[in-house]
All heavy atoms as an XYZ file, in Angstrom:
770
protein
N      70.991     14.157    -53.395
C      69.575     14.135    -53.680
C      68.865     15.309    -53.021
O      67.877     15.799    -53.544
C      69.005     12.803    -53.183
C      67.622     12.546    -53.687
S      67.542     12.494    -55.452
C      66.816     10.942    -55.730
N      69.400     15.743    -51.890
C      68.797     16.861    -51.178
C      68.924     18.156    -51.976
O      67.995     18.958    -52.027
C      69.456     16.998    -49.805
C      68.591     17.758    -48.833
O      67.420     17.970    -49.083
N      69.176     18.161    -47.735
N      70.086     18.354    -52.625
C      70.287     19.551    -53.445
C      69.373     19.531    -54.658
O      68.810     20.564    -55.040
C      71.760     19.646    -53.885
O      72.590     19.586    -52.741
C      72.014     20.927    -54.633
N      69.214     18.372    -55.266
C      68.317     18.244    -56.418
C      66.885     18.595    -56.021
O      66.177     19.268    -56.767
C      68.376     16.830    -56.991
C      67.449     16.531    -58.157
C      67.826     17.375    -59.356
C      67.477     15.053    -58.482
N      66.476     18.157    -54.840
C      65.132     18.498    -54.361
C      64.954     19.999    -54.275
O      63.943     20.533    -54.737
C      64.865     17.862    -52.994
C      63.597     18.372    -52.363
C      62.371     17.880    -52.762
C      63.634     19.363    -51.401
C      61.197     18.360    -52.199
C      62.472     19.855    -50.830
C      61.247     19.342    -51.228
N      65.919     20.698    -53.683
C      65.761     22.135    -53.498
C      65.813     22.887    -54.820
O      65.134     23.902    -54.976
C      66.799     22.672    -52.516
C      66.454     22.284    -51.116
C      67.151     21.452    -50.308
C      65.300     22.694    -50.375
N      66.504     21.315    -49.107
C      65.368     22.071    -49.112
C      64.220     23.515    -50.644
C      64.396     22.257    -48.134
C      63.248     23.695    -49.666
C      63.351     23.077    -48.431
N      66.586     22.413    -55.779
C      66.612     23.050    -57.093
C      65.264     22.909    -57.769
O      64.689     23.887    -58.269
C      67.744     22.446    -57.961
C      69.103     22.863    -57.412
C      67.600     22.879    -59.412
C      70.270     22.142    -58.052
N      64.735     21.690    -57.796
C      63.444     21.442    -58.437
C      62.328     22.152    -57.680
O      61.420     22.729    -58.279
C      63.185     19.928    -58.552
C      61.816     19.637    -59.113
C      64.253     19.269    -59.403
N      62.397     22.142    -56.365
C      61.382     22.808    -55.548
C      61.374     24.312    -55.809
O      60.311     24.928    -55.900
C      61.659     22.532    -54.071
C      60.552     22.934    -53.156
C      59.464     22.201    -52.815
C      60.428     24.188    -52.467
N      58.677     22.912    -51.949
C      59.238     24.125    -51.721
C      61.207     25.323    -52.404
C      58.817     25.174    -50.927
C      60.778     26.379    -51.616
C      59.591     26.291    -50.885
N      62.555     24.912    -55.970
C      62.649     26.341    -56.250
C      62.062     26.674    -57.615
O      61.355     27.685    -57.765
C      64.111     26.808    -56.170
O      64.625     26.472    -54.876
C      64.236     28.301    -56.402
N      62.327     25.844    -58.618
C      61.775     26.058    -59.955
C      60.251     26.044    -59.903
O      59.579     26.919    -60.461
C      62.307     25.003    -60.940
C      63.783     25.233    -61.220
C      61.514     25.013    -62.245
C      64.439     24.102    -61.991
N      59.694     25.065    -59.227
C      58.240     24.951    -59.149
C      57.644     26.071    -58.294
O      56.589     26.619    -58.628
C      57.835     23.558    -58.630
C      56.343     23.469    -58.401
C      58.291     22.486    -59.596
N      58.322     26.462    -57.231
C      57.808     27.536    -56.376
C      57.813     28.876    -57.113
O      56.854     29.653    -57.000
C      58.630     27.638    -55.101
N      58.849     29.154    -57.889
C      58.885     30.396    -58.662
C      57.798     30.389    -59.723
O      57.114     31.398    -59.934
C      60.286     30.607    -59.274
C      61.284     30.958    -58.179
C      60.261     31.702    -60.339
C      62.720     30.990    -58.635
N      57.607     29.251    -60.378
C      56.541     29.188    -61.386
C      55.167     29.318    -60.733
O      54.247     29.878    -61.334
C      56.639     27.894    -62.181
O      56.369     26.787    -61.364
N      55.018     28.841    -59.510
C      53.762     29.010    -58.789
C      53.498     30.485    -58.525
O      52.360     30.953    -58.674
C      53.810     28.247    -57.460
C      52.556     28.377    -56.629
S      52.646     27.534    -55.053
C      53.899     28.474    -54.216
N      54.529     31.238    -58.187
C      54.358     32.671    -57.969
C      54.013     33.400    -59.260
O      53.202     34.336    -59.259
C      55.626     33.259    -57.345
C      55.939     32.803    -55.925
C      57.271     33.367    -55.470
C      54.831     33.201    -54.976
N      54.593     32.976    -60.376
C      54.267     33.575    -61.672
C      52.809     33.294    -62.028
O      52.081     34.190    -62.486
C      55.223     33.057    -62.765
C      54.755     33.454    -64.147
C      56.633     33.557    -62.517
N      52.365     32.073    -61.808
C      50.965     31.723    -62.089
C      50.029     32.518    -61.189
O      48.985     33.008    -61.647
C      50.753     30.210    -61.923
C      51.445     29.466    -63.051
C      49.284     29.853    -61.850
C      51.495     27.982    -62.877
N      50.387     32.671    -59.928
C      49.573     33.462    -59.018
C      49.513     34.928    -59.450
O      48.457     35.569    -59.370
C      50.131     33.357    -57.600
C      49.206     33.691    -56.459
C      47.990     32.784    -56.482
C      49.935     33.538    -55.150
N      50.618     35.467    -59.962
C      50.646     36.833    -60.473
C      49.688     36.984    -61.655
O      48.887     37.926    -61.702
C      52.072     37.210    -60.877
C      52.158     38.517    -61.619
C      52.058     39.725    -60.938
C      52.327     38.549    -62.994
C      52.137     40.935    -61.610
C      52.402     39.744    -63.678
C      52.312     40.937    -62.982
O      52.379     42.118    -63.658
N      49.761     36.064    -62.620
C      48.875     36.147    -63.772
C      47.413     35.948    -63.376
O      46.510     36.529    -63.991
C      49.278     35.137    -64.846
C      50.435     35.589    -65.675
C      51.648     34.936    -65.607
C      50.310     36.668    -66.524
C      52.715     35.354    -66.376
C      51.371     37.101    -67.294
C      52.579     36.439    -67.217
N      47.167     35.147    -62.359
C      45.801     34.977    -61.865
C      45.268     36.284    -61.287
O      44.128     36.673    -61.567
C      45.754     33.862    -60.826
C      44.412     33.671    -60.186
C      43.362     33.151    -60.916
C      44.205     34.006    -58.863
C      42.110     32.970    -60.340
C      42.976     33.827    -58.274
C      41.925     33.304    -59.014
N      46.080     36.965    -60.497
C      45.645     38.230    -59.911
C      45.427     39.288    -60.987
O      44.458     40.059    -60.906
C      46.673     38.732    -58.886
C      46.767     37.872    -57.675
S      45.196     37.826    -56.810
C      45.542     36.630    -55.575
N      46.293     39.338    -61.971
C      46.112     40.281    -63.081
C      44.833     39.937    -63.841
O      44.074     40.825    -64.245
C      47.338     40.254    -64.017
C      48.575     40.766    -63.298
C      47.088     41.048    -65.292
C      48.503     42.199    -62.842
N      44.582     38.640    -64.048
C      43.370     38.215    -64.733
C      42.104     38.560    -63.962
O      41.073     38.884    -64.558
N      42.172     38.490    -62.653
C      41.021     38.909    -61.844
C      40.791     40.406    -61.965
O      39.648     40.866    -62.019
C      41.233     38.541    -60.376
C      41.010     37.089    -59.979
C      41.327     36.910    -58.501
C      39.601     36.650    -60.278
N      41.873     41.166    -62.019
C      41.748     42.620    -62.088
C      41.195     43.083    -63.429
O      40.377     43.999    -63.477
C      43.104     43.273    -61.831
N      41.628     42.447    -64.530
C      41.157     42.921    -65.838
C      39.958     42.146    -66.367
O      39.448     42.450    -67.438
C      42.290     42.916    -66.863
C      42.762     41.529    -67.265
O      42.170     40.533    -66.823
O      43.738     41.448    -68.033
N      39.492     41.156    -65.647
C      38.286     40.440    -66.032
C      38.492     39.268    -66.967
O      37.517     38.685    -67.434
N      39.730     38.916    -67.259
C      39.944     37.782    -68.156
C      39.743     36.439    -67.452
O      39.555     35.422    -68.116
C      41.338     37.845    -68.786
O      42.334     37.798    -67.798
N      39.803     36.418    -66.138
C      39.417     35.221    -65.386
C      37.930     35.347    -65.100
O      37.498     36.204    -64.341
C      40.225     35.090    -64.077
C      39.735     33.915    -63.259
C      41.704     34.952    -64.369
N      37.149     34.504    -65.728
C      35.689     34.597    -65.605
C      35.129     33.243    -65.199
O      35.868     32.295    -64.934
C      35.099     35.040    -66.941
O      35.384     34.085    -67.940
N      33.821     33.149    -65.179
C      33.191     31.884    -64.820
C      33.422     30.824    -65.899
O      33.341     29.630    -65.621
C      31.697     32.083    -64.594
O      31.082     32.540    -65.788
N      33.711     31.261    -67.119
C      33.963     30.311    -68.202
C      35.248     29.519    -67.982
O      35.294     28.319    -68.194
C      34.030     31.063    -69.546
C      34.332     30.186    -70.715
C      33.368     29.312    -71.198
C      35.569     30.222    -71.331
C      33.638     28.490    -72.275
C      35.844     29.412    -72.406
C      34.881     28.546    -72.877
N      36.315     30.202    -67.561
C      37.587     29.522    -67.336
C      38.000     29.523    -65.862
O      39.139     29.226    -65.546
C      38.682     30.151    -68.191
C      38.910     31.608    -67.883
O      38.291     32.163    -66.994
N      39.800     32.236    -68.623
N      37.083     29.839    -64.986
C      37.392     29.906    -63.559
C      37.778     28.577    -62.958
O      38.652     28.505    -62.091
N      37.132     27.498    -63.402
C      37.465     26.169    -62.857
C      38.887     25.768    -63.225
O      39.581     25.123    -62.446
C      36.465     25.133    -63.344
C      36.506     24.931    -64.837
C      35.803     25.617    -65.777
C      37.313     23.998    -65.538
N      36.133     25.164    -67.030
C      37.060     24.167    -66.917
C      38.236     23.028    -65.137
C      37.693     23.416    -67.896
C      38.858     22.272    -66.122
C      38.585     22.467    -67.477
N      39.339     26.166    -64.412
C      40.708     25.854    -64.823
C      41.716     26.627    -63.980
O      42.704     26.063    -63.496
C      40.876     26.179    -66.304
C      42.235     25.900    -66.917
C      42.526     24.411    -66.854
C      42.272     26.376    -68.349
N      41.446     27.915    -63.787
C      42.323     28.711    -62.949
C      42.316     28.217    -61.507
O      43.358     28.180    -60.853
C      41.905     30.178    -62.997
C      42.491     30.912    -64.145
C      41.853     31.300    -65.276
C      43.849     31.342    -64.275
N      42.731     31.949    -66.099
C      43.960     31.991    -65.512
C      44.978     31.243    -63.477
C      45.157     32.531    -65.959
C      46.161     31.785    -63.923
C      46.248     32.421    -65.149
N      41.148     27.838    -61.014
C      41.063     27.355    -59.628
C      41.872     26.083    -59.439
O      42.562     25.921    -58.429
C      39.608     27.122    -59.248
N      41.806     25.181    -60.413
C      42.577     23.938    -60.284
C      44.075     24.199    -60.340
O      44.851     23.559    -59.625
C      42.157     22.940    -61.362
O      42.469     23.436    -62.647
N      44.489     25.149    -61.158
C      45.915     25.472    -61.240
C      46.381     26.189    -59.981
O      47.418     25.841    -59.399
C      46.205     26.313    -62.500
C      45.985     25.482    -63.756
C      47.625     26.859    -62.477
C      46.037     26.275    -65.043
N      45.613     27.196    -59.553
C      46.019     27.993    -58.396
C      45.978     27.171    -57.114
O      46.812     27.357    -56.222
C      45.138     29.261    -58.289
C      45.315     29.966    -56.978
C      45.457     30.205    -59.432
N      45.063     26.234    -57.004
C      45.011     25.374    -55.815
C      45.928     24.162    -55.931
O      46.392     23.639    -54.922
C      43.575     24.917    -55.565
C      42.580     26.013    -55.199
C      41.182     25.438    -55.100
C      42.985     26.695    -53.918
N      46.193     23.721    -57.142
C      47.009     22.526    -57.340
C      48.487     22.737    -57.082
O      49.167     21.873    -56.522
N      49.017     23.885    -57.492
C      50.443     24.128    -57.308
C      50.853     24.215    -55.836
O      51.861     23.615    -55.451
C      50.874     25.375    -58.079
C      51.464     25.065    -59.422
C      50.650     24.898    -60.523
C      52.824     24.921    -59.581
C      51.174     24.611    -61.754
C      53.367     24.631    -60.812
C      52.548     24.473    -61.904
N      50.128     24.941    -54.973
C      50.522     24.927    -53.553
C      50.408     23.542    -52.924
O      51.222     23.180    -52.072
C      49.551     25.900    -52.895
C      49.117     26.793    -53.985
C      49.095     25.952    -55.214
N      49.414     22.756    -53.336
C      49.297     21.392    -52.822
C      50.507     20.568    -53.272
O      51.068     19.786    -52.492
C      47.974     20.748    -53.290
C      47.960     19.260    -53.037
C      46.806     21.422    -52.619
N      50.927     20.759    -54.495
C      52.086     20.042    -55.023
C      53.366     20.435    -54.290
O      54.150     19.567    -53.885
C      52.222     20.344    -56.515
C      53.263     19.585    -57.289
C      52.793     18.152    -57.482
C      53.486     20.243    -58.626
N      53.566     21.731    -54.096
C      54.770     22.205    -53.404
C      54.744     21.778    -51.933
O      55.741     21.288    -51.392
C      54.896     23.739    -53.554
C      55.978     24.288    -52.661
C      55.167     24.104    -55.002
N      53.606     21.945    -51.289
C      53.504     21.540    -49.881
C      53.591     20.039    -49.690
O      54.219     19.560    -48.745
N      52.968     19.291    -50.594
C      53.033     17.829    -50.500
C      54.431     17.295    -50.706
O      54.858     16.347    -50.035
N      55.165     17.900    -51.627
C      56.539     17.452    -51.843
C      57.416     17.795    -50.637
O      58.295     17.006    -50.266
C      57.106     18.068    -53.109
O      57.216     19.460    -52.970
N      57.180     18.947    -50.028
C      57.937     19.288    -48.823
C      57.596     18.332    -47.679
O      58.475     17.929    -46.920
C      57.667     20.737    -48.416
C      58.507     21.184    -47.253
C      59.863     21.432    -47.410
C      57.960     21.331    -45.987
C      60.646     21.814    -46.343
C      58.720     21.716    -44.914
C      60.073     21.966    -45.099
O      60.846     22.337    -44.033
N      56.335     17.968    -47.575
C      55.927     16.996    -46.554
C      56.608     15.655    -46.789
O      57.069     15.013    -45.840
C      54.411     16.842    -46.569
C      53.896     15.925    -45.509
C      53.619     16.254    -44.211
C      53.633     14.529    -45.635
N      53.181     15.139    -43.540
C      53.182     14.063    -44.395
C      53.715     13.637    -46.687
C      52.840     12.741    -44.175
C      53.377     12.318    -46.471
C      52.937     11.881    -45.232
N      56.654     15.222    -48.045
C      57.337     13.961    -48.354
C      58.814     14.030    -47.988
O      59.384     13.071    -47.478
C      57.179     13.624    -49.837
C      55.825     13.099    -50.279
C      55.767     13.033    -51.796
C      55.553     11.740    -49.673
N      59.459     15.173    -48.268
C      60.879     15.316    -47.958
C      61.123     15.265    -46.457
O      62.062     14.618    -45.997
C      61.417     16.622    -48.522
C      62.909     16.804    -48.264
C      63.288     18.251    -48.390
C      64.689     18.493    -47.956
N      64.922     18.297    -46.536
N      60.278     15.943    -45.684
C      60.480     15.952    -44.239
C      60.243     14.587    -43.598
O      60.741     14.326    -42.509
C      59.575     16.991    -43.553
O      58.219     16.711    -43.867
C      59.951     18.392    -43.981
N      59.492     13.741    -44.286
C      59.244     12.401    -43.760
C      60.164     11.343    -44.367
O      59.921     10.145    -44.232
C      57.777     12.023    -43.976
C      56.868     12.726    -43.033
N      56.445     14.023    -43.236
C      56.313     12.335    -41.866
C      55.667     14.386    -42.247
N      55.564     13.385    -41.390
N      61.210     11.778    -45.054
C      62.230     10.863    -45.542
C      61.988     10.283    -46.924
O      62.747      9.427    -47.365
N      61.001     10.720    -47.626
C      60.682     10.223    -48.963
C      61.199     11.213    -50.007
O      60.432     11.757    -50.804
C      59.181     10.046    -49.112
C      58.610      8.975    -48.252
C      58.450      9.012    -46.906
C      58.145      7.709    -48.682
N      57.896      7.845    -46.468
C      57.700      7.026    -47.553
C      58.054      7.086    -49.924
C      57.180      5.753    -47.616
C      57.536      5.824    -49.985
C      57.109      5.168    -48.845
N      62.503     11.433    -50.031
C      63.090     12.453    -50.895
C      62.926     12.080    -52.366
O      62.600     12.935    -53.201
C      64.562     12.693    -50.529
C      64.659     13.241    -49.104
C      65.214     13.663    -51.497
C      66.060     13.411    -48.593
N      63.125     10.818    -52.714
C      62.981     10.416    -54.117
C      61.543     10.587    -54.601
O      61.310     11.013    -55.734
C      63.432      8.971    -54.303
C      64.918      8.791    -54.180
C      65.321      7.362    -54.425
C      66.813      7.210    -54.260
N      67.249      5.824    -54.450
N      60.580     10.274    -53.759
C      59.175     10.468    -54.131
C      58.856     11.954    -54.278
O      58.088     12.339    -55.162
C      58.264      9.831    -53.091
N      59.449     12.784    -53.422
C      59.218     14.229    -53.507
C      59.794     14.795    -54.799
O      59.153     15.613    -55.466
C      59.829     14.924    -52.297
N      60.984     14.357    -55.171
C      61.595     14.821    -56.422
C      60.789     14.329    -57.613
O      60.575     15.062    -58.585
C      63.072     14.375    -56.502
C      63.650     14.653    -57.876
C      63.896     15.065    -55.436
N      60.320     13.105    -57.545
C      59.501     12.569    -58.629
C      58.190     13.343    -58.763
O      57.759     13.654    -59.880
C      59.210     11.084    -58.393
C      58.433     10.366    -59.477
C      59.253     10.322    -60.759
C      58.077      8.968    -59.023
N      57.576     13.687    -57.649
C      56.342     14.464    -57.675
C      56.579     15.857    -58.253
O      55.793     16.343    -59.059
C      55.757     14.572    -56.262
C      54.459     15.334    -56.110
C      53.330     14.606    -56.828
C      54.131     15.515    -54.647
N      57.690     16.478    -57.871
C      57.996     17.816    -58.373
C      58.456     17.815    -59.819
O      58.356     18.822    -60.505
C      59.073     18.468    -57.508
C      58.634     18.997    -56.168
C      59.837     19.478    -55.377
C      57.628     20.105    -56.330
N      58.964     16.693    -60.289
C      59.460     16.658    -61.668
C      58.328     16.686    -62.687
O      58.564     17.011    -63.846
C      60.336     15.423    -61.888
O      59.559     14.253    -61.806
N      57.102     16.380    -62.263
C      55.964     16.414    -63.192
C      55.779     17.822    -63.761
O      55.723     17.984    -64.973
C      54.691     15.881    -62.510
C      54.859     14.404    -62.172
C      53.470     16.101    -63.387
C      53.779     13.858    -61.258
N      55.699     18.877    -62.956
C      55.613     20.214    -63.566
C      56.973     20.831    -63.882
O      57.071     21.711    -64.727
C      54.890     21.041    -62.512
C      55.273     20.413    -61.237
C      55.400     18.937    -61.528
N      58.039     20.382    -63.211
C      59.339     21.032    -63.379
C      59.953     20.767    -64.752
O      60.600     21.649    -65.310
C      60.298     20.593    -62.283
N      59.765     19.583    -65.303
C      60.355     19.291    -66.605
C      59.759     20.131    -67.722
O      60.507     20.722    -68.509
C      60.248     17.797    -66.901
C      61.154     16.904    -66.066
C      60.879     15.440    -66.349
C      62.599     17.230    -66.302
N      58.434     20.259    -67.845
C      57.918     21.164    -68.877
C      58.286     22.628    -68.636
O      58.545     23.365    -69.583
C      56.403     20.983    -68.805
C      56.194     19.692    -68.129
C      57.361     19.492    -67.226
N      58.339     23.044    -67.389
C      58.719     24.420    -67.073
C      60.164     24.666    -67.490
O      60.486     25.688    -68.106
C      58.518     24.713    -65.574
C      57.041     24.731    -65.232
C      59.185     26.017    -65.170
C      56.760     24.690    -63.753
N      61.040     23.726    -67.188
C      62.448     23.851    -67.557
C      62.611     23.895    -69.073
O      63.381     24.717    -69.596
C      63.255     22.693    -66.962
C      64.702     22.733    -67.342
C      65.560     23.661    -66.756
C      65.216     21.860    -68.287
C      66.897     23.708    -67.117
C      66.546     21.905    -68.644
C      67.389     22.827    -68.056
N      61.887     23.048    -69.794
C      61.966     23.050    -71.261
C      61.446     24.361    -71.831
O      62.008     24.887    -72.803
C      61.187     21.870    -71.834
S      61.933     20.280    -71.500
N      60.394     24.912    -71.263
C      59.835     26.188    -71.711
C      60.840     27.317    -71.525
O      61.064     28.130    -72.426
C      58.552     26.462    -70.939
C      57.864     27.742    -71.290
C      57.128     27.852    -72.458
C      57.922     28.837    -70.443
C      56.474     29.029    -72.788
C      57.278     30.006    -70.751
C      56.557     30.098    -71.923
O      55.923     31.265    -72.242
N      61.460     27.376    -70.360
C      62.448     28.418    -70.083
C      63.668     28.242    -70.977
O      64.205     29.226    -71.514
C      62.826     28.420    -68.588
C      64.020     29.314    -68.309
C      61.640     28.844    -67.748
N      64.114     27.020    -71.166
C      65.257     26.756    -72.033
C      64.965     27.182    -73.470
O      65.831     27.745    -74.149
C      65.623     25.270    -71.983
C      66.839     24.844    -72.784
C      68.095     25.482    -72.209
C      66.950     23.337    -72.776
N      63.750     26.942    -73.949
C      63.355     27.359    -75.286
C      63.478     28.867    -75.459
O      64.029     29.347    -76.449
C      61.921     26.900    -75.554
C      61.328     27.428    -76.825
C      61.773     26.961    -78.051
C      60.332     28.378    -76.794
C      61.226     27.442    -79.224
C      59.775     28.865    -77.951
C      60.232     28.399    -79.181
N      62.996     29.634    -74.480
C      63.077     31.089    -74.591
C      64.501     31.602    -74.424
O      64.870     32.604    -75.035
C      62.130     31.765    -73.609
C      60.764     31.928    -74.177
C      59.739     31.100    -73.773
C      60.505     32.871    -75.131
C      58.477     31.229    -74.312
C      59.246     33.019    -75.681
C      58.225     32.186    -75.278
N      65.306     30.945    -73.630
C      66.712     31.337    -73.520
C      67.416     31.124    -74.850
O      68.194     31.982    -75.302
C      67.403     30.565    -72.374
C      68.912     30.711    -72.439
C      66.880     31.044    -71.035
N      67.147     30.016    -75.513
C      67.744     29.760    -76.829
C      67.262     30.801    -77.836
O      68.044     31.289    -78.657
C      67.426     28.331    -77.295
C      68.189     27.329    -76.433
C      67.764     28.137    -78.762
C      67.786     25.892    -76.662
N      65.981     31.155    -77.799
C      65.474     32.191    -78.690
C      66.160     33.530    -78.462
O      66.500     34.238    -79.417
C      63.970     32.360    -78.519
C      63.062     31.348    -79.184
C      61.614     31.665    -78.856
C      63.264     31.326    -80.674
N      66.357     33.878    -77.211
C      66.979     35.162    -76.907
C      68.463     35.178    -77.259
O      68.986     36.198    -77.713
C      66.788     35.501    -75.428
C      65.364     35.827    -75.010
C      65.281     35.956    -73.494
C      64.892     37.096    -75.676
N      69.153     34.076    -77.067
C      70.583     34.011    -77.352
C      70.859     33.950    -78.850
O      71.849     34.511    -79.327
C      71.215     32.807    -76.619
C      71.228     33.076    -75.125
C      72.618     32.541    -77.113
C      71.705     31.920    -74.297
N      69.993     33.296    -79.603
C      70.253     33.090    -81.035
C      70.359     34.407    -81.791
O      71.165     34.526    -82.703
C      69.185     32.206    -81.656
O      67.948     32.865    -81.697
N      69.565     35.403    -81.445
C      69.682     36.709    -82.055
C      69.056     36.822    -83.426
O      68.929     37.911    -83.958
N      68.686     35.732    -84.067
C      68.103     35.770    -85.405
C      66.596     35.602    -85.355
O      65.995     35.203    -86.336
C      68.710     34.664    -86.268
C      70.185     34.774    -86.409
N      70.782     35.806    -87.108
C      71.195     34.014    -85.935
C      72.094     35.662    -87.051
N      72.364     34.582    -86.349
N      66.000     35.917    -84.239
C      64.578     35.714    -84.064
C      63.823     36.974    -84.430
O      64.155     38.060    -83.975
C      64.282     35.336    -82.615
O      65.100     34.242    -82.252
C      62.838     34.960    -82.445
N      62.816     36.821    -85.261
C      61.921     37.943    -85.576
C      60.717     37.853    -84.666
O      60.026     36.854    -84.628
C      61.487     37.871    -87.031
C      62.634     38.117    -87.979
C      62.148     38.093    -89.382
N      60.945     38.926    -89.514
C      60.631     39.591    -90.572
N      61.394     39.531    -91.631
N      59.524     40.298    -90.631
N      60.459     38.891    -83.897
C      59.404     38.873    -82.903
C      58.091     39.438    -83.425
O      57.136     39.523    -82.694
C      59.845     39.643    -81.675
C      60.947     38.957    -80.954
C      62.274     39.188    -81.093
C      60.826     37.896    -80.005
N      62.991     38.343    -80.284
C      62.120     37.533    -79.618
C      59.749     37.210    -79.469
C      62.361     36.541    -78.698
C      60.005     36.216    -78.554
C      61.297     35.891    -78.184
N      58.036     39.827    -84.698
C      56.789     40.382    -85.209
C      55.994     39.362    -85.987
O      56.404     38.363    -86.429
C      57.043     41.596    -86.075
C      57.946     41.308    -87.266
O      58.521     40.248    -87.361
N      58.082     42.307    -88.123
């Protein structure tokens, strides 16, 4: 169960860094504005709370609860990545 936690935690932590990258790019080019700022703020603040909260649960012996908490964003992220891997491997994809 400990290995499963670290795998799921790594997936969510990497996706958190990707979201943070897109947030910084959006701030630089002006696409993050007051219109969608609350959405970006909830995402940018929510992911570190999720990653930190799951780590806190793990350190206090609640490993199953931590994995369950991390599986909420990890499952859609995993399906998204798997979809693009299948698209890239299939070779019959038209990108235009």
